[in-house]
C-alpha positions in Angstrom: -6.6 -23.4 -17.0 -5.1 -19.7 -17.7 -6.1 -18.7 -14.1 -5.8 -19.6 -10.4 -7.9 -18.7 -7.9 -7.5 -15.7 -6.5 -6.6 -15.6 -3.0 -7.0 -12.7 -0.1 -3.3 -11.2 1.3 -3.7 -13.3 4.9 -3.8 -16.4 2.2 -1.3 -15.4 0.3 1.2 -14.9 2.9 1.0 -18.4 4.4 2.6 -21.3 3.7 1.1 -23.4 0.6 -0.6 -26.5 2.7 1.2 -29.0 0.3 4.5 -28.3 0.2 5.2 -26.1 3.1 6.9 -23.1 0.8 5.3 -19.6 1.0 3.0 -18.8 -1.5 5.0 -16.3 -3.1 8.5 -14.5 -2.9 9.3 -11.1 -4.3 9.1 -12.3 -7.6 5.6 -11.3 -8.5 3.8 -14.4 -9.6 1.9 -13.9 -12.4 -1.4 -15.5 -12.2 -2.9 -15.4 -16.2 -1.3 -13.8 -19.0 2.2 -15.3 -20.3 0.8 -17.4 -23.0 -2.8 -17.1 -22.5 -3.2 -13.7 -24.3 -5.1 -12.7 -21.2 -3.5 -9.9 -18.9 -1.1 -11.1 -16.4 -1.8 -9.8 -12.8 1.3 -10.5 -10.5 0.8 -11.3 -6.8 3.3 -10.5 -3.2 3.5 -10.2 0.0 4.2 -7.6 1.3 7.0 -9.0 3.2 8.9 -10.1 0.2 8.9 -6.2 -1.1 12.4 -4.9 -0.5 12.1 -2.2 2.6 13.3 0.9 3.0 13.5 3.0 6.7 14.1 6.8 7.5 13.0 8.3 10.5 11.5 5.8 11.9 9.2 5.0 8.7 9.8 1.2 7.1 8.3 1.5 3.4 8.0 -1.3 1.1 6.4 -0.1 -2.3 4.7 -2.9 -5.3 4.9 -0.6 -8.5 2.4 -0.9 -11.4 2.6 0.1 -15.0 1.6 3.6 -13.8 -0.1 3.2 -10.0 1.4 2.6 -7.1 0.3 1.2 -4.0 3.0 1.2 -0.5 2.8 -0.2 2.5 3.6 2.4 5.7 4.8 1.4 8.9 5.0 4.2 11.5 6.3 5.0 14.6 4.6 7.3 17.0 5.8 10.9 17.0 6.2 10.8 13.2 5.1 13.6 11.6 4.6 14.2 7.5 4.9 18.0 6.5 2.8 19.7 4.9 3.0 18.3 1.6 0.9 17.4 -2.1 1.3 15.3 -5.1 0.6 16.0 -8.6 -1.4 12.8 -8.7 -4.7 11.1 -6.7 -4.3 9.5 -3.8 -5.8 7.5 -1.7 -4.5 6.5 2.2 -5.7 3.4 3.9 -5.6 3.4 8.1 -4.9 -0.6 8.8 -4.1 -0.1 12.2 -3.0 3.1 14.9 -4.0 6.7 14.7 -3.3 9.7 12.6 -3.7 13.1 12.6 -4.3 14.7 9.5 -3.9 18.1 8.7 -5.3 19.3 5.3 -7.6 21.8 4.0 -11.0 20.4 5.3 -9.2 20.7 8.5 -8.1 18.2 11.4 -8.9 14.8 10.3 -8.7 12.2 13.6 -7.7 9.0 11.1 -8.3 5.4 12.5 -7.8 1.7 11.1 -10.5 1.2 8.7 -10.7 4.8 7.6 -9.8 5.8 3.9 -9.6 9.5 2.2 -8.6 10.4 -0.8 -6.8 13.3 -1.9 -7.4 15.1 -5.4 -4.0 15.9 -7.3 -2.3 19.3 -5.6 -4.6 19.0 -2.4 -2.4 20.0 0.3 -2.3 17.5 3.3 0.4 17.1 6.6 0.0 14.3 9.4 0.9 14.1 13.6 1.6 10.1 14.1 -0.5 9.7 17.4 0.1 6.1 18.0 2.4 3.3 16.1 0.5 3.5 12.4 0.0 1.5 9.7 -0.9 2.6 6.6 -2.0 1.4 2.5 -0.7 4.0 0.1 -2.5 3.6 -3.4 -1.3 6.4 -6.0 -2.3 7.1 -9.0 -1.4 8.8 -11.9 -2.9 11.9 -13.0 -5.4 11.8 -16.2 -4.1 13.2 -19.6 
């Protein structure tokens, strides 16, 4: 069989029932590909990725061929000054509360909310509570 069952992120971070070992480490685990001729898929856990911390924000990044995912843990009181990106971006609020400022006006972001930015759309943020975000950065088309 060339493809294992797809697991949820919470299942991936749990120890294997048979061996007791974690299911994956920082090195991505290929769940398809190699000798099968199928495209490969990588599986990691956020906590196994290296982290960078500055100004009360902890970042972990998982890079793809063009896109990237970031797991951000941001302390209450932190701010993200107005900025923009050359690429499309999605931000998923996992926990906490963020007051986002963008061209459309202020938006009170809470857990379960997702926002998408066009390339070059400006935005800034004030973090009202300790917040966990997942950021999806997609390459510009063309």
